[in-house]
C-alpha positions in Angstrom: 9.9 36.2 -45.7 10.1 39.2 -43.6 8.1 39.4 -40.2 5.5 41.8 -41.9 5.1 39.2 -44.9 4.4 35.8 -42.2 2.1 38.1 -40.1 0.0 39.0 -43.2 -0.5 35.3 -45.4 -3.2 33.6 -44.3 -4.1 29.9 -44.6 -6.6 29.0 -47.9 -10.3 28.8 -46.6 -11.9 25.7 -47.7 -15.7 26.9 -49.2 -18.8 25.3 -47.1 -19.8 23.7 -50.3 -16.6 22.1 -50.7 -16.2 21.1 -47.0 -19.9 19.6 -47.1 -19.2 17.8 -50.4 -16.0 16.2 -48.5 -17.7 15.1 -45.9 -20.6 13.6 -47.9 -17.8 11.2 -49.9 -16.2 9.9 -46.9 -19.5 9.1 -45.2 -20.6 7.3 -48.5 -17.1 5.7 -48.6 -17.5 4.4 -44.6 -20.9 3.2 -45.5 -19.8 1.5 -48.5 -20.7 -2.5 -47.4 -17.2 -4.2 -48.1 -16.8 -7.6 -47.0 -13.9 -10.5 -47.7 -15.4 -13.6 -49.1 -14.9 -16.7 -51.5 -15.9 -16.9 -54.5 -17.0 -19.7 -56.3 -16.7 -19.6 -60.2 -18.3 -21.2 -62.5 -18.1 -21.0 -66.6 -21.5 -20.7 -68.5 -22.7 -23.9 -69.5 -20.6 -25.8 -66.8 -21.6 -27.4 -63.5 -18.3 -27.7 -62.2 -16.1 -24.6 -60.2 -13.5 -24.0 -62.6 -11.8 -21.8 -59.4 -12.2 -20.8 -55.6 -10.7 -17.6 -54.5 -10.5 -15.8 -51.7 -12.5 -11.9 -53.1 -13.4 -8.7 -52.0 -17.0 -7.8 -52.1 -18.3 -4.3 -52.3 -21.8 -2.8 -52.7 -22.5 1.0 -52.6 -25.8 3.2 -53.5 -26.8 -0.6 -55.8 -23.1 -0.6 -57.4 -21.7 -4.0 -57.0 -17.9 -4.9 -57.4 -16.0 -8.0 -57.2 -12.5 -7.9 -56.9 -10.8 -11.8 -57.0 -7.5 -12.2 -56.1 -6.6 -13.8 -59.5 -6.8 -10.3 -60.7 -10.2 -10.3 -62.4 -12.6 -7.4 -61.5 -16.3 -7.3 -62.2 -18.1 -3.6 -61.9 -21.8 -4.5 -61.6 -24.3 -1.4 -62.4 -28.4 -1.6 -61.5 -30.4 -1.3 -64.7 -34.0 0.0 -64.6 -36.2 -0.9 -61.5 -36.1 -4.2 -60.8 -34.2 -5.4 -58.2 -31.2 -7.8 -58.7 -30.7 -6.6 -62.8 -27.5 -4.8 -63.6 -24.9 -4.6 -66.5 -21.5 -5.1 -65.9 -18.8 -3.1 -66.8 -18.7 -4.2 -70.7 -22.2 -3.2 -70.9 -23.6 -7.0 -71.2 -27.0 -8.1 -68.6 -26.4 -9.7 -64.9 -28.3 -10.8 -62.7 -28.3 -11.4 -58.7 -30.2 -14.6 -57.5 -30.9 -16.0 -54.5 -31.2 -19.8 -53.5 -27.8 -19.5 -50.8 -29.8 -17.7 -48.4 -27.8 -15.9 -45.9 -24.7 -17.4 -46.5 -24.2 -15.4 -49.7 -25.4 -14.2 -53.3 -25.0 -15.8 -56.8 -24.3 -13.2 -59.8 -24.7 -14.6 -63.3 -23.3 -12.9 -66.0 -22.3 -12.9 -69.7 -19.9 -15.9 -69.6 -19.7 -16.8 -65.7 -21.7 -17.2 -62.8 -20.4 -16.2 -59.2 -21.2 -17.7 -56.6 -20.0 -15.1 -53.7 -20.1 -17.1 -49.6 -19.5 -14.7 -46.8 -18.1 -17.4 -44.9 -13.9 -17.7 -46.2 -13.8 -21.1 -44.8 -12.4 -24.1 -47.5 -10.2 -21.5 -49.2 -7.4 -22.8 -50.7 -3.8 -22.6 -49.1 -2.8 -19.2 -50.1 0.8 -20.6 -49.8 -0.1 -24.0 -51.8 -1.6 -21.9 -54.5 0.9 -19.4 -55.1 3.5 -22.7 -55.7 1.2 -23.9 -58.0 0.8 -27.0 -56.2 -1.4 -30.0 -57.7 -3.5 -29.9 -54.0 -4.0 -26.6 -54.3 -5.0 -27.0 -58.0 -7.2 -30.1 -56.9 -9.3 -27.5 -54.1 -9.9 -24.8 -57.2 -11.6 -27.4 -58.9 -14.5 -27.6 -56.6 -16.0 -24.9 -53.9 -15.7 -26.6 -50.5 -18.3 -26.2 -47.7 -18.1 -23.2 -45.3 -18.2 -24.6 -41.7 -21.4 -23.2 -40.3 -24.9 -22.9 -42.2 -26.2 -19.0 -41.6 -29.5 -18.6 -39.0 -32.2 -19.0 -41.5 -35.2 -16.6 -41.8 -38.1 -16.1 -39.1 -40.7 -16.9 -40.7 -39.4 -17.4 -44.1 -41.3 -15.9 -46.8 -40.5 -15.3 -50.1 -41.6 -14.7 -53.8 -40.1 -16.4 -57.2 -41.0 -15.8 -60.6 -39.6 -17.7 -63.7 -41.6 -17.5 -67.5 -45.0 -16.4 -66.1 -45.4 -18.7 -62.9 -45.1 -17.7 -59.6 -43.8 -19.0 -56.7 -44.5 -17.9 -52.9 -42.4 -20.1 -50.7 -43.6 -19.9 -47.0 -42.3 -21.7 -43.6 -43.7 -20.9 -40.2 -42.4 -20.4 -37.8 -39.6 -21.2 -39.8 -37.8 -21.4 -36.0 -38.1 -25.6 -34.6 -37.6 -28.8 -35.4 -41.4 -29.4 -36.7 -42.4 -26.4 -39.4 -45.5 -25.9 -42.0 -44.0 -25.0 -45.5 -46.9 -23.9 -47.9 -45.9 -23.7 -51.5 -48.7 -21.0 -53.4 -48.1 -20.6 -57.4 -50.0 -18.2 -59.4 -50.1 -18.4 -63.3 -51.0 -22.0 -64.1 -53.2 -22.7 -66.2 -55.5 -25.1 -64.4 -54.8 -25.5 -60.7 -53.3 -22.8 -58.4 -54.2 -24.2 -55.2 -51.4 -24.1 -52.6 -49.0 -27.0 -51.8 -49.1 -27.3 -47.3 -47.1 -29.7 -45.6 -44.9 -30.4 -42.9 -40.9 -30.3 -43.2 -38.5 -31.8 -40.5 -36.0 -28.8 -40.6 -36.0 -25.0 -41.3 -36.1 -23.8 -45.0 -32.8 -22.4 -45.4 -33.0 -21.3 -48.9 -35.2 -21.8 -52.2 -34.9 -21.0 -56.1 -36.4 -21.1 -58.8 -35.2 -22.6 -62.4 -36.3 -24.7 -65.5 -33.5 -27.6 -65.5 -35.5 -29.5 -68.1 -35.5 -26.3 -70.1 -39.7 -27.3 -71.0 -40.7 -24.0 -70.6 -42.2 -25.1 -67.0 -40.3 -24.2 -64.1 -39.9 -25.9 -60.8 -39.2 -24.4 -57.2 -36.4 -26.0 -54.8 -36.8 -25.5 -51.3 -34.1 -26.2 -49.2 -34.1 -27.8 -45.8 -31.9 -27.9 -43.0 -32.9 -30.8 -40.5 -31.8 -29.8 -36.4 -29.7 -31.0 -34.6 -25.0 -31.2 -35.2 -25.7 -33.0 -38.1 -27.5 -30.2 -39.8 -29.1 -33.1 -42.7 -29.9 -31.3 -45.9 -33.2 -32.1 -48.0 -35.3 -30.9 -51.2 -39.0 -30.3 -51.2 -39.4 -29.5 -54.9 -42.4 -29.1 -57.6 -42.7 -29.0 -60.5 -45.0 -26.9 -62.9 -46.2 -29.6 -65.0 -47.1 -28.9 -68.6 -47.7 -24.9 -66.7 -51.0 -26.5 -65.8 -50.4 -27.8 -62.2 -47.9 -29.0 -59.4 -46.1 -31.7 -59.7 -43.9 -33.2 -56.8 -40.1 -33.8 -57.9 -38.4 -36.5 -56.0 -34.6 -36.4 -54.6 -33.6 -40.3 -53.3 -31.4 -39.7 -50.1 -28.1 -40.0 -50.6 -27.8 -42.7 -48.1 -30.2 -44.9 -50.8 -26.9 -45.1 -52.6 -23.9 -46.5 -51.3 -20.7 -45.1 -52.8 -22.4 -41.7 -53.4 -23.1 -42.1 -49.3 -20.0 -43.6 -47.9 -18.7 -40.5 -45.4 -21.6 -38.8 -45.6 -22.9 -37.6 -42.2 -25.0 -34.5 -43.0 -24.0 -30.3 -43.6 -25.4 -29.9 -47.1 -25.9 -27.4 -49.3 -27.9 -27.1 -52.3 -27.7 -24.9 -55.6 -28.8 -24.8 -58.7 -26.0 -24.3 -61.1 -26.8 -24.1 -64.3 -29.0 -27.0 -65.6 -28.2 -29.6 -62.7 -29.2 -29.3 -59.0 -25.8 -29.3 -57.0 -25.7 -31.5 -53.5 -22.1 -31.1 -51.9 -21.1 -32.0 -48.4 -17.9 -33.0 -46.2 -16.5 -36.9 -46.5 -16.1 -37.4 -43.1 -12.9 -40.0 -42.5 -13.2 -42.9 -40.2 -13.0 -41.4 -36.8 -13.7 -37.6 -37.6 -15.2 -35.8 -35.1 -18.5 -34.0 -36.6 -16.9 -30.4 -36.2 -13.4 -31.6 -37.9 -14.0 -33.6 -41.6 -10.9 -34.5 -43.0 -11.7 -36.6 -46.1 -12.4 -33.9 -48.3 -15.8 -32.8 -50.0 -18.8 -34.5 -52.5 -20.5 -32.9 -55.3 -23.6 -34.7 -56.3 -25.1 -33.5 -59.6 -28.8 -34.0 -60.4 -30.7 -33.7 -63.3 -34.4 -33.6 -64.0 -36.0 -36.6 -65.8 -39.5 -38.0 -65.9 -40.0 -40.4 -63.5 -43.1 -43.4 -63.3 -45.5 -40.9 -61.4 -43.7 -37.2 -61.5 -40.7 -36.0 -61.8 -37.1 -37.5 -60.0 -33.9 -35.9 -59.6 -31.2 -38.4 -61.2 -28.1 -38.7 -59.8 -25.5 -37.5 -62.7 -22.2 -37.2 -61.6 -20.4 -37.6 -58.3 -17.3 -36.1 -57.6 -15.2 -36.3 -54.5 -12.2 -34.2 -53.7 
């Protein structure tokens, strides 16, 4: 190449519009919400997790992607104007549900439910999983507990709706050992008066469901006590025959000697298909509060009629 050719050769210019578009794409990628998480996989109709795997959760402009370490990718596109309503990569409906509070999100897909936890504690050991050991398989069979619960909303004020019945759940101030819980129903045929009561602890989450499939939904409010034990409890009501609220009773774990063996709190609750699931770490003798070594116990409850209302009856207890 001659000196003249070198001197007259110019670097191609990038059009201003292209530069702006590139900057927008870079900015969008930088602002994408991407986090490492733990995914608990529940096949449809099952109340026991088939796997617990590391995953990457991404959300941008309403679109959600979940990349699981077992090679499965879920892509959800928003549908309509209702928040939490999607279609998956095959055009099937999918929904986001609450229930985990600030600990994560629940996605109901066509053939499975995915519980996405921001805390990755409790994931099976990667080396053991790679070797396909029996220990890794057992760990993957049931979700493990996060190390710490996220701080509850202050105050807690959310509205839940199902089958034409709405429940507004309010806890104030929701930052002390004693708080005031109010459940305000609407859509009941006879009595829509609010329920107000004091609770020992803070509301960390709530869910609406119809566990017994009778067309009358229930509201489940999850409460965590103050102190290092973080003992969990549930305040629940059923829209009894869609006419008025009837209380649902959950027997304390301590009333069941077998289920309560090694129990020292740190509960988490979630609606899984047709059951209410309670999970907690098992403490072996001599364990410190921060380091349980006995595994995890999962209690599964069915909603049944009681003598004076509704009862969550223990249906199954599994320890891992």
